[in-house]
N, C-alpha and C positions, 0 to 999 in steps of 0.2 A: 504493500500500500503506499501511495506517495501522497505525501501533504502537500496541498498548495497554500494552507493557511499557517501563518506564524504564531508562535504560542503568545498568549496574552499576559498582560502585566500580573493577573490573578493567579497565574501557573506558578506557585511559589518554588517548585523545584527548578524553575529555569529563571529564577529573579537573580540575575547576575551570575556570577561564576565563582562563587565563595567555595574553595576545597571543602571547607567543613561543614558544608550544607549537602554535599554530596558523598553518601554513604552506601555502601553495598549492602544490600538487604541481606546477604548471605553472611559475608565475612565481617561486616560491620567496621569495614576499612573505610576511611576517607579517601578521596582522590580527586584529580582533575577530570573534567567532561571527557578528556581524550583516553583517560584511563578505564572509564567506566562505560557501559551501554545504558543507555535510557529506555524503557519500555512504559507503554501506555495501554489503557483499556480502548479496544475498539469498540465501535457502535453495536457490533454483535457480540459483544460480551467476552471475546478473544483477547490474549494478550499478544501484542504486537511489539518489535523491536522498532525504535524512533532513532535511526542511524544518525540523521542528520539533525536531531534535536529540534524539531520544529511542530511537531503535532502539539495541538491546542490540549488542555486539561491534566490532571494531576499525572505526575509520572514517578517511577522509581527507578532506582539505578542497581546495576549489577556489575561486578568486576569483569573487564574485559578477558574473559576466560572462561572456555566451552564448560568445564567441570563444574564451575559455579552458576551457570545458567541452569544446567542439568539439575543441580541440588535445588534451585530456587523452583522449579516445577516439581520436583519429587516431594518438597516440603510444603507446596501450595503457599509460597510465601507471597506470590504477586499479589492473592486476595487481601493478605493481611497489610501489605504496604501499599495498596492502592486504594483500600478501604471500600471495596466493591466486590461484588460477587462477580468473579471473573474466571475463565478456565483456560489455562496455558495448555496449550497442546504438547503432547508427550515428546514430539520431535522438534521443540523450538529451538533447542541447541543445534541441530542440524540446520534448521532454516536460516538462523542468525550467520552460521557458516556459509550458506549458500547466499546470502544478501551481501555479506562481506566480499566473498568471491567476485559476485558480480560487479559490485563497487569497484573494486580494485582493476579488473578486466576491461570495463568501461572507459576507467583514468588511462590505462594503457593506450586504449585505441585513441582517445584524446590527445596524448602526448606523440604518439605516432603520425596524426595529423599535423601537429605543431612542430614536427621534425625534432623530437625530444625523446624518440625512442627508436633504436635499429636492432636489428636481428642478423644473425649469421656469425658464425663463430670469428671469421676473419674481422668484421664489422667492429664486433665488440671487443676482441684483442687490442684493434687500433684504437678504439674509443677508450680503453683502460689506460694503455701505455701513453696516450697525449694528455691524459688528465681529463677530458671532456665526460667521461662517465661519472655519476654519482651513486649508482648502484647496478649491480648484474643480477640477471636471472637466469636460471636452468631449468628446463623441465625434469620431473622426477625421474624420467627414464633416460635422462642423456647419458650417454657414454663417460664414465668417470674419467676417462683419458682426455677427451674434449674440455671436462669441467677442470681438470688439472693445469691444462696448458693456460686458461685464463685465470687460474688461481697464482699461477707464476707472473703472469703480468699484473696482477693484483699487488702481489709481493713485491714485484721490483719497482712499482709506483711508490709504494707505502715506503719502502728503504731508501730508494732514491731521493724522494722529496721530504723525507721524515715527518710523514704525517702521523697523528696520533692514532690513527685506526685505519686498516685496509678498508677499501671501499665495500660496503655491504653485499651479501651475496645472498639470493634467496632461491630454494628450490619448493615451492608451493603446488604446483599442478603437473600433472602428465599432459604430453602432447595431445592426447585425445580428448581430456577434459578441456582444454583451451578450445580446441575445434569446435566442441559444441556451442561455445559461447562466442568465440572470436573468429571463427571460421577461417579463412585463409591468413590471417594474422596471427594463427598459431605460431609458436617458435620452439625451438631447442635451446638455443641460447640467445640471450638479448642483453642490451645494455641502455640504461636511462640516463639521458642527458639533462644538464643544468637548465631550469626555466620553470614556470608556474606549473605546468602540466606534469613535467618529470618530478617535481618535488611531491605534487600531489600523488604520484605513483608509489614513490617512496615511504610517504606517511601511511598511505594505504596498507602497503603490503607488510608494514612494520604492526598495524591493526591486526590484520588476519595472522600473523606469525606469533604474536601474544596471544591471541585468541586460541591458537590450536596447541600451544605448549606450556600453558598452565601460567600465562601472564608473564614469561620470559621470552625474551628474541634470542634465536639463535642466528641473526641475520648474516653474522660474519663468517659463518661456517663455510667450509668448502667440498672439495670432492668425496670427504668421508662424511659430510653432514647427513644425519638421520632424514631418510626420504619419508614425505606425508604419505 
C-alpha cells in the first residue's frame, strides 16, 4: 500500500524525530527512524509497514530486524501498541523483506538511469580502482573467483588511498531473483557511483542487510561472505 497523504500533526509518533520517542515495541530499545520500521493499522484492520513514514494515524515502531518483526507478530504486540484490534499476518516479516527488496531494486534502476549504477565485472573493477565506486554488489550465485578479483581492487584502493574502510560490498540477491523485478537489468557484478540516486541505493542496501542479519551489517564482506 502506497500512501499519498502525509501524517498529520496529531500523529504523536511522527511529531518530530526525537530518538527517545522512538522505541521498539519488542526490544524496548530507542533508536532513530532509520534504525526502526514504522507500522500502522490499515483500514481493513491489518498491520502494514510504513517504510516511508508517511501514513496517517497512530503508528508503532519495531527494530529493523526480521526476528523482531516475527516476534511482534507472535506475541500480538501490534494490537497493544496501536491500541486497536488489529491482526498482523503470519508472514508480515517476509512481506517487509519483500518491500525492502523492491524499494532497493527500484532505486537501483533509478541510479542506472542517472548514470550512477554500472554492471559487468570489467566496468565494476574499473570503477573501484578509479575511486568512482561507493559500493559494489554481487549476485549470491556469482562465482567466488569473480568476486575475489573485485575484492582485490577494493583492497588496493583502500590501501593505496589509506581510507578508513574498504568500499562496501553486498550479496543480497540471486540473479534469478533480480530478473523477476529488474528484468534485463539484473546483474552478476555491479558498482554504485556517487550521486543522490547512488547514495540512495547504498542506504537501502544497508537497511535490507541489517533487516536480514539481526540488525547488524556485513556489508564489508567479500567472496567469503555468507550468502543469503
